[in-house]
LODO-368373 format. One record per atom (N, C-alpha, C): residue in three letters; x, y, z. Coordinates in steps of 0.2 Angstrom, whole numbers, plus 2048, in hexadecimal, padded with zeros to 3 digits. Example, Ala and Ser with C-alpha at 12.3 -4.5 7.8 and 13.67 -1.06 7.14 Angstrom:
<nodes>
Ala8427E4827Ala83E7EA827Ala8427F0827Ser8407F5823Ser8447FB824Ser840800827
</nodes>
This chain:
<nodes>
MetB552C515EMetB5B2C5159MetB592CA153AsnB5D2CE151AsnB5C2D314CAsnB602D1146IleB5C2D0140IleB5E2CE13AIleB5E2D4135AlaB642D6133AlaB652DB12EAlaB612DA128ThrB5E2DF125ThrB5B2DF11FThrB5F2E1119ProB5E2E0113ProB632E110EProB642E910DLeuB5F2ED10FLeuB5F2F410DLeuB602F8114AsnB652FC114AsnB6530111AAsnB68307118ValB68309112ValB6931010FValB6431210BValB6231810CValB5D31B107ValB60320102AspB5E31F0FCAspB603240F7AspB5B3290F6PheB5D32F0F9PheB593350F9PheB583380F2GluB5D3380EEGluB5C33A0E7GluB573360E3AlaB573300E5AlaB5232B0E1AlaB4B32D0E4IleB4B32E0EBIleB4432F0EEIleB413360EBGluB4633B0EAGluB433410E8GluB423410E0ArgB4533D0DCArgB4433C0D5ArgB3D3380D5IleB3C3330D9IleB363300D8IleB303340DASerB313380DFSerB2C33D0E1SerB2A3420DCLysB2F3450D9LysB2E34A0D4LysB2C3480CDSerB2F3430CBSerB2F3410C4SerB2A33B0C3GluB283370C8GluB243320C7GluB1D3330CBLeuB1E3350D1LeuB183360D6LeuB1433C0D4AlaB183420D3AlaB143480D2AlaB0F3480CCProB113450C6ProB0C3450C1ProB063410C2IleB0633C0C7IleB003380C8IleAFD33A0CFAlaAFF33F0D2AlaAFC3400D9AlaAF43420D8ArgAF23460D4ArgAEB3470D3ArgAE73410D1LysAEA33C0CDLysAE73360CBLysAE63320D2IleAEB3320D6IleAEB32D0DCIleAE53300E0AspAE43370E0AspADF33A0E5AspAD83390E1GluAD733B0DBGluAD133B0D8GluACF3340D5GluAD33300D3GluAD13290D0GluAD23240D5ArgAD53260DBArgAD63210E0ArgADB31B0DEIleAE031D0DBIleAE53180D8IleAEA3170DDTyrAEB3110DFTyrAF130F0E4TyrAF730F0E0ProAFC3130E3ProB023140DFProB0730F0E0GluB063080DEGluB0A3030E0GluB113030DDGluB123050D7GluB183060D4GluB1D30B0D8IleB1A3100DAIleB1D3150DEIleB1F3120E4MetB1B30E0E8MetB1D30B0EEMetB223060EDArgB223030E8ArgB282FE0E7ArgB2E3020E5AlaB2E3060E1AlaB3430B0DFAlaB3730E0E6MetB333100EAMetB353130F1MetB3930E0F4GlyB373080F4GlyB3A3020F8GlyB413010F5AlaB413010EEAlaB472FF0EBAlaB4C3050EDAlaB4A30B0EEAlaB4E3110F0AlaB503100F7GlyB4E30C0FBGlyB5030B102GlyB4C30F107AlaB46311105AlaB41315109AlaB3F31110FTyrB3E30B10FTyrB3C307114TyrB41303118GlyB47303116GlyB4C2FF119GlyB5130211EThrB50308120ThrB5530B124ThrB5430B12CHisB4E30912EHisB4C30A135HisB4B303138LeuB4E2FE135LeuB4D2F7137LeuB522F313BGlyB562F713FGlyB5C2F4143GlyB592F0148GlyB532F114BGlyB512EE151GlyB522F1157SerB4F2EE15DSerB4F2F2163SerB572F1166AspB5B2ED163AspB622EC166AspB672F0163AlaB652F415DAlaB692F8159AlaB682FF15AAlaB6D303157AlaB6C30B158AlaB6730D152ThrB6130B153ThrB5C30C14EThrB5A31414DAspB59316147AspB5731D146AspB5231D141LeuB4D321142LeuB4732213ELeuB47327139SerB4C32B139SerB4D332136SerB4C33112EGluB5032C12BGluB5032C124GluB49329122AlaB46325125AlaB3F322123AlaB3A328124IleB3B32C128IleB36332129IleB37337124LeuB3E338122LeuB3F33D11DLeuB3D33B116AlaB3E334114AlaB3C33210EAlaB3433210EMetB31330113MetB29331113MetB27338112AlaB2B33D115AlaB29344115AlaB2A34710DLysB2F34410ALysB30346103LysB2A3440FFAlaB2833E0FFAlaB2233C0FBAlaB1C3400FDSerB1B341104SerB15344106SerB1534C104GluB1A34F102GluB1A3550FFGluB163560F9ThrB163500F5ThrB123500EFThrB0C34C0F0CysB0B3470F4CysB053430F4CysB0533F0FBLeuB003410FFLeuB0033F105LeuAFE337105SerAFA335100SerAF832E100SerAFE32A100ThrB0332C0FCThrB093280FBThrB0D328101GlyB0D32E104GlyB1132F10AGlyB0E32A110PheB0732A110PheB04326115PheB0531F114CysB0531D10DCysB0731510CCysB0E31410DMetB1231910DMetB1931710FMetB19316116TrpB1631A11ATrpB16319121TrpB13312123CysB0E310120CysB0B309121CysB10304120GlnB1430511AGlnB1A300119GlnB1F30011EAspB21307120AspB26307125AspB2430412CAlaB1D30512DAlaB1B302134AlaB1B2FB134LeuB192F812ELeuB192F012ELeuB202EE12FAlaB252F112CAlaB2C2EF12CAlaB2E2F0134TrpB2C2F6136TrpB2E2F713ETrpB2B2F2142TyrB252EF141TyrB232EA146TyrB272E4146IleB292E2140IleB2D2DC13FIleB342DD142AlaB372E2140AlaB3E2E3142AlaB3E2E414ASerB392E714DSerB392E8154SerB372E2158SerB352DD154SerB332D6158SerB3A2D1159GlyB382CC15CGlyB3D2C715DGlyB3B2C1158AsnB382C2153AsnB362BD14FAsnB3B2BC149AspB3F2B7149AspB442B6144AspB412B413DTrpB3C2B013DTrpB392AD137TrpB372B4133LeuB332B8136LeuB302BE132LeuB362C2130LysB3B2C3134LysB412C7132LysB452C412CAlaB452BE12CAlaB492BA126AlaB442BA120AsnB3E2B9121AsnB3A2B711BAsnB352BD118IleB332C111DIleB2F2C611BIleB322CD11BLeuB362CF120LeuB382D6121LeuB3D2D811BProB412D4118ProB452D6112ProB412D810CGlyB3B2D510BGlyB372D7105GlyB332DD107ValB312DE10DValB2E2E410FValB332EA10EAlaB392E9111AlaB3E2EF111AlaB3F2F1109ArgB3F2EC105ArgB402EE0FEArgB3A2F00FAGlyB352F00FDGlyB2E2F10F9GlyB2C2EC0F5GluB2E2E60F6GluB2C2E00F2GluB262DD0F5IleB252DE0FCIleB1F2DB0FFIleB1C2E2102LeuB162E4100LeuB132EA102LeuB0D2E8108GlyB0D2EC10DGlyB082EB112GlyB062F1116GlyB022EF11BGlyAFF2F5120GlyB012F4127ThrAFD2F712BThrAFF2F7132ThrAF92F4136GlyAF32F4134GlyAEE2F1137GlyAED2F313FMetAF02F8141MetAF02FA148MetAEB30014ASerAE7302146SerAE2307147SerADE30514CAsnADA30014BAsnAD62FD151AsnAD92FC157ProADF2F8157ProAE22F615DProAE52FD161MetAE730115EMetAE9308161MetAE330B164LysADD30B161LysAD830E164LysAD530A16ASerAD6303169SerAD42FF16FSerAD8300175IleADF301174IleAE330217AIleAE130817DAlaADF30D179AlaADD31417CAlaAD631317FGluAD330E17EGluACC30D181GluAC731217DIleAC8312176IleAC4316172IleABF31116EGluAC130B16DGluABD30616AGluABF2FF16BProABB2FB16BProABD2F416DProAC12F0167LeuAC52EC16ALeuAC92E8165LeuAC52E3160ArgAC62E415AArgAC22E1155ArgAC32D9154LeuAC92D7155LeuACB2D0153LeuACB2CC159LysAC92C6159LysACA2C115ELysACD2BA15CGlyAD12B8160GlyAD52B215EGlyAD42AD164LysAD62A7162LysAD62A1167LysADC29D165ArgADF29A16BArgAE529616AArgAE4290166ValAE828E161ValAE728715EValAEE28415DGluAEE27F15BGluAF527B15BGluAF927F155GlyAFF282157GlyB03285153GlyB0228C152GlyAFD28F155GlyAFC297154GlyAF5299157TyrAF229D153TyrAEB2A0155TyrAE62A014FGlnAE029F151GlnADB2A014CGlnAD72A614EValAD72AA148ValAD42B114AValACE2B3145LysAC92B6148LysAC32B8144LysAC22BF146GlyABE2C3142GlyABB2CA143GlyABC2CE13DLeuABB2D413ELeuABB2D9138LeuAC02DF13ALeuAC52E0137LeuAC92E5138LeuAC82EB133ProAC62F1135ProAC52F6131ProACC2FB130TrpACC2FE12ATrpAD1303128TrpAD8300129ValADA2FB124ValAE02F9123ValAE32FC11CSerAE830011CSerAEA303116SerAF0300113AsnAF230210DAsnAF82FF109AsnAF72F7109LeuAF22F4108LeuAF12ED108LeuAEC2EB102SerAEF2E60FFSerAEC2E20FASerAED2DB0FBGluAEA2D60F7GluAEB2CF0F7GluAF32CD0F7GlyAF52C90FCGlyAFB2C70FCGlyB002CC100GlyAFD2D1103GlyB012D5107GlyB012D310ETyrB052D6112TyrB052D5119TyrB032DB11EPheB012DA124PheAFF2DF128PheAFF2DD130GlyB002E1134GlyAFF2E013BGlyAF82DF13EValAF82DB143ValAF12DA146ValAF22D914DMetAED2DB151MetAED2D9158MetAE62D615APheAE62D115DPheADF2CE15FPheADF2CC166SerAD92CB169SerAD92C9170SerAD82C1170ValADA2BE175ValADA2B7176ValAD72B517DGluAD22B217DGluACF2B0184GluAD42AB188GlyAD52AC18EGlyAD92A8192GlyAD52A6198GlyAD92A319DGlyAD62A01A2GlyAD42A61A8GlyAD72AB1A7GlyAD62B11ACGlyAD02B51AAAspACF2BB1AEAspAC92BF1ADAspAC92C31A6ThrACF2C41A4ThrAD02C819EThrAD42C5199AlaAD22C7193AlaAD52C418DAlaADC2C718CLysAE12C318ALysAE82C6187LysAE72C8180ThrAEC2CC17EThrAEC2CE177ThrAF32CC174ValAF22CA16EValAF82C816AValAF92CC164MetAFF2CE162MetB002D115CMetB042CC157AlaB022CD151AlaB052C814BAlaB052CC145IleB082C9140IleB082CB139IleB042C6135AlaAFF2C9132AlaAFA2C512EAlaAFB2C6127GluAF92C1123GluAFA2C111BGluAF32C2118AlaAF22C7113AlaAEC2C8110AlaAEB2C210AAspAE82BD10CAspAE72B7108AspAE02B5109GluADC2B6104GluAD52B4104GluAD42AD105AlaAD92A9102AlaAD82A2103AlaAD929F109LysADC2A310ELysADD2A1115LysAD82A5119GlyAD32A8116GlyACE2AB11BGlyACE2B211CValAD32B6119ValAD42BD11AValAD12C0113LysACC2C4114LysAC82C710FLysAC92CE10FLeuACB2D210ALeuACB2D9109LeuAC52DC106LysAC32E2108LysABD2E5105LysABE2ED105LeuABE2EF0FFLeuABF2F70FELeuAB82F90FFAspAB62FD104AspAAF300105AspAAF307107HisAB430B106HisAB4312109HisAB4317103AspAB231D105AspAB2322100AspAB4328103PheABB329104PheABE32F107PheABE335103ValABF33B106ValABF341102ValAC63420FFAlaACB33E102AlaAD233E100AlaAD4337101MetADB336100MetADE330102MetADB3290FFGlyAD732A0FAGlyAD43240F7GlyAD93200F3GlyADF3210F2GlyAE431D0EFGlyAE831A0F3ThrAE63180F9ThrAEA3150FFThrAE930E100AlaAE530B0FBAlaAE43040FCAlaAE2302103ThrADC306106ThrADA30510CThrAD430010CValAD42FB110ValACF2F6110ValACC2F4117AsnAC62F1117AsnAC42ED11DAsnAC72E611CValAC92E3121ValACB2DC121ValAC72D8125GlnAC42D3122GlnAC02CE126GlnAC42C7127PheAC52C512DPheAC82BF12FPheAC32B9130ArgAC32B412CArgABE2AE12DArgAC22A9130AspAC32A8136AspAC72A313AAspACE2A2136ValAD12A7136ValAD82A7133ValADD2A4138PheAE12A0135PheAE729D139PheAED2A1138IleAEF2A413EIleAF62A813EIleAFA2A3142ProB002A113EProB0529C142ProB092A0147AspB0C29C14BAspB1129F150AspB162A314DGluB192A1147GluB1E2A4143GluB1C2AB141GlnB162AD142GlnB142B4140GlnB122B8146ValB132B614CValB112B9152ValB172BE154IleB162C4155IleB1B2C9157IleB1B2CC15FGlyB152CB161GlyB142CD168GlyB0F2C816CAspB112C4171AspB0D2BF174AspB0F2BF17BProB0C2C3180ProB062C717FProB092CE17BAlaB042D2179AlaB052D8175AlaB082DE179ProB052DF17FProB062E6182ProB0E2E8182AlaB122E4184AlaB1A2E5184AlaB1C2E717EPheB1A2E3178PheB1C2E5172PheB192EC16FIleB132ED171IleB102F316FIleB142F9172LysB162F9178LysB1A2FE17BLysB212FF178ArgB242F9175ArgB2A2FA172ArgB292FE16BIleB242FD167IleB232FF161IleB1F306160ArgB1C308166ArgB1730D165ArgB1B314163GlyB21315166GlyB2431B164GlyB2531C15DGlyB2831715AGlyB2A317153GlyB2431714EPheB1E314150PheB1831314DPheB1531A14CValB1531E151ValB12324151ValB1732A14FLeuB1D32A150LeuB2232F14ELeuB2332F146MetB23329143MetB2432813CMetB1E32C138GlnB1832C13BGlnB13330138GlnB14338137CysB1933A13BCysB1B34113ACysB1E342133GlyB2133D130GlyB2333E129GlyB1D341124MetB1733E125MetB12341121MetB10348123AlaB1034A129AlaB0F35112CAlaB14355129AlaB1B353129AlaB20358127AlaB1F35911FGlyB1E35411BGlyB1D355114GlyB17359113MetB12359116MetB0C35D115MetB0D364117IleB1036511DIleB1136C11FIleB1636F11ALysB1B36C118LysB2036F113LysB1C37110CSerB1836C10ASerB1536E104SerB10374105AlaB0D37410AAlaB0837A10BAlaB0C38110CIleB1238110EIleB1638710FIleB18388107GluB1A383103GluB1C3850FDGluB163880F9LeuB103860FALeuB0A3880F6LeuB0938F0F8MetB0A3910FEMetB0A398101MetB0F39C0FDGluB153990FDGluB1B39E0FAGluB1A39F0F3GlnB1739A0EFGlnB1639A0E8GlnB113A00E6ValB0D3A20EAValB083A80E9ValB0A3AE0ECGluB103AF0EFGluB123B50F2GluB133BA0EDLysB163B90E7LysB173BE0E3LysB103C20E0ProB0B3BD0DDProB053C00DBProB003C20E0LeuB003BF0E6LeuAFB3C00EBLeuAFE3C30F2GlyB043C40F2GlyB073C60F9GlyB053CC0FCHisB033D10F7HisB003D80F9HisAFA3D70FDValAF63D20FCValAF03D1100ValAF13CB105AsnAF53C6103AsnAF53C1108AsnAF93C310EArgAFC3C910EArgB003CB114ArgAFB3CC11ATyrAF43CD118TyrAF03CF11DTyrAED3C8121LeuAEF3C311ELeuAED3BC122LeuAF13BC128AspAEE3B812DAspAF13B7134AspAF83B4133LysAF83AF12FLysAFE3AA12FLysB023AB128GlnB083AB128GlnB0C3AC122GlnB113A6121ProB143A511BProB1839F11AProB1E39F120AlaB213A5121AlaB263A4126AlaB243A212DAspB1E3A312FAspB1B3A0135AspB1B399135PheB19396130PheB1838F12FPheB1F38C12EArgB2438F12BArgB2B38D12BArgB2E38C131GlnB2D391136GlnB3039013CGlnB2D38A140AlaB2638A140AlaB23384143AlaB2637D140TyrB2637D13ATyrB28377136TyrB2F375138AspB3437A138AspB3A37913AAspB3B376141AlaB37379146AlaB3737614DAlaB3436F14DLeuB2F36D14ALeuB2C36714ALeuB31362147ValB34363141ValB3935E13EValB3E35D143AlaB41362146AlaB4736214AAlaB4535D150GluB3F35E153GluB3D35A158GluB3C352156ValB39351150ValB3834B14DValB3E34714CLeuB4334B149LeuB4A347148LeuB4D34614EAlaB4D34A153AlaB50348159AlaB4D34215CLeuB4634215DLeuB4333C160LeuB4433615BSerB46336155SerB47331151SerB4D32D153LysB52330156LysB5832C158LysB5732715DThrB52327161ThrB51323166ThrB4931F166ProB4731C161ProB4031A160ProB3E315165TyrB43311168TyrB4130C16DTyrB4130E175AspB42315175AspB4131817CAspB3A31717EAspB39314184AspB32312186AspB3031618CSerB3431B18ESerB33320193SerB2D324192ProB29326197ProB2332A197ProB24331194AspB2B333196AspB2C33A193AspB2D33A18BTyrB31334189TyrB32334182TyrB2B33317ETrpB2732F181TrpB2032E17ETrpB1C33417DLysB1C338182LysB1933E183LysB1B34317DArgB2234317CArgB25347177ArgB22345170ValB2233E16FValB2033B169ValB1933D167LeuB1433C16CLeuB0D33E16BLeuB0D34516AGlnB1034A16DGlnB1035116CGlnB12353165AlaB18350163AlaB1A35115CAlaB1534F157ArgB12349158ArgB0D347153ArgB0734B153LeuB0534D159LeuAFF35215ALeuB01358156ThrB0635B157ThrB08361154ThrB0936114DGlyB0B35B14AGlyB0B35A143GlyB0535A140GlyB00356143GlyAF9356140GlyAF535D140GluAF6361146GluAF3367146GluAF636C142LeuAFD36C141LeuB0037013DLeuAFF36F135SerAFE369134SerAFC36712DSerAF636A12BValAF136912FValAEA36C12DValAEA37412CGluAEE377132GluAEE37E132GluAF238112BAlaAF837D12AAlaAFC380124AlaAF837F11EAlaAF537911DAlaAF1378117AlaAEB37D117HisAE837E11CHisAE238311CHisAE538A11ATyrAEB38C11CTyrAED39311ATyrAF0393113AlaAF238D111AlaAF438D109AlaAEE38E105MetAE938B107MetAE238D103MetAE0394103LeuAE1397109LeuAE039E10ALeuAE43A2105HisAEB3A0106HisAF03A4102HisAEF3A40FACysAED39D0F8CysAEC39C0F1CysAE539F0EFGlyAE13A00F3GlyADA3A20F1GlyAD739E0EBAlaAD43A10E7AlaAD039E0E1AlaAD43980DEArgADA39A0DCArgADE3950D9ArgAE038F0DCGlyADE38E0E3GlyADF3890E7GlyAD93850E8TyrAD33890E6TyrACC3860E8TyrAC93820E2ValACC3830DCValACA37F0D6ValACB3780D7SerAC83740D3SerAC836C0D4SerACF36A0D2GlnAD336D0CEGlnADA36B0CDGlnADF36E0D1GlyADD3730D6GlyAE13760DAGlyAE53720DFAlaAEB3730E0AlaAF036F0E5AlaAED3700ECAlaAEC3770EDAlaAEA3790F4AlaAE43750F7GlnADF3740F3GlnAD93700F5GlnADA3690F7ArgADF3660F2ArgAE135F0F3ArgAE535E0F9ArgAE93630FAArgAEE362100ArgAE9363107LeuAE4368107LeuAE036910CLeuADC36310EArgAD9360109ArgAD635910BArgADB35410DGluAE035310BGluAE534F10DGluAE8350114AlaAE8356116AlaAEB35911CAlaAE7356122TyrAE0356121TyrADC354126TyrADD34D128PheAE0349124PheAE1342125PheAE634112AValAEB34612AValAF134612EValAEE346136AlaAE834B136AlaAE634C13DAlaAE134613FIleADE34213BIleAD933D13CIleADB33613CValAE1334139ValAE432E138ValAE632C140ThrAE5325141ThrAE7323148ThrAEF324149ProAF032714FProAED32A154ProAEA331152AlaAE4332151AlaAE133914FAlaAE233E155ThrAE1344153ThrAE234A158ThrADE34815ELysAD834615ELysAD5345165LysAD733F168HisADA33A165HisADD335168HisAE433716CLeuAE833B168LeuAEE33D16ALeuAED341171ArgAE8346170ArgAE634A176ArgAE434617CLysAE034117BLysADE33C181LysAE4339184MetAE9337180MetAEF333183MetAF3338186LeuAF433E184LeuAF8343187LeuAF534518DAlaAEF34618EAlaAEB348194AlaAEC342199GluAEB33C197GluAEC33719CGluAF433619ELeuAF833819ALeuB0033819DLeuB0133E1A2GlyAFD3431A2GlyAFD3491A6GlyB0234E1A4
</nodes>
């Protein structure tokens, strides 16, 4: 059953105003002081940024507006753009499920930015690709599952927030099954959050390690039991929406190059790559992403391969464009307050966040 959320229209004028008037002045503070932009995140929700892609698998769901809103914020601050992706992904899980309780009680708040939360799927995605073991283990108990373990790297998460989890459950056969659910960050219920990272960028993303101490997850919060079929349903949207971060980063890097064309163009013209080169690649990437956004529940191998390739291109182009923005800006981009050095540090995140460049290349190689 698909339950409509209160928001299905995004106000792009509001998104742009928030990005330029409210986010831009604090972007350095988010980066240097690792301040989580909670008010910005809630304002983006009120403007409809998280509510346009939630029609469910039975509707004509389109990810385009969610991606474009994320891209607009990412032009200014990738930490905020990434947190928006986390929020979008959480909403995507619930809307894509058959769980009516979550759709009625949690999804509307997530769509409006009143409930904030993360994805929790970095470890499961790596586990599925046989890169690392699944960190959480559960056992069936009356009315749900009891889960324990340590889940690293969950972002956009604080006490009271919600996030996706996947855990193994030992059964009667030779192998354990996996279950996906939505968990609540509630220390009183055994979910403990710990901030213990020191990133070179992206410090304002509310990224935590999550410890589960025999946490009870009721059946009303389960979205995939067993998980594999549900993962196949959501994987396209999960990965494709990350291209919003890439698009914003690439556009920002192009604009940094263009800003110094007048004073430095006479010497920058000797660099191998020019703004026009990146503009052409950016336009092609955005066109492909928006085309793929029209059918996010397509589970065919050909569609999945195109999604992975678009995501790979976005990550690699983000780093390359930011690298050339630094070269074009020269010393003025290399100072501590320079925009180019901040964008370059942020750009590497697009290439290493799950699924990272090497992860994507592994999956593409296995698809043939």
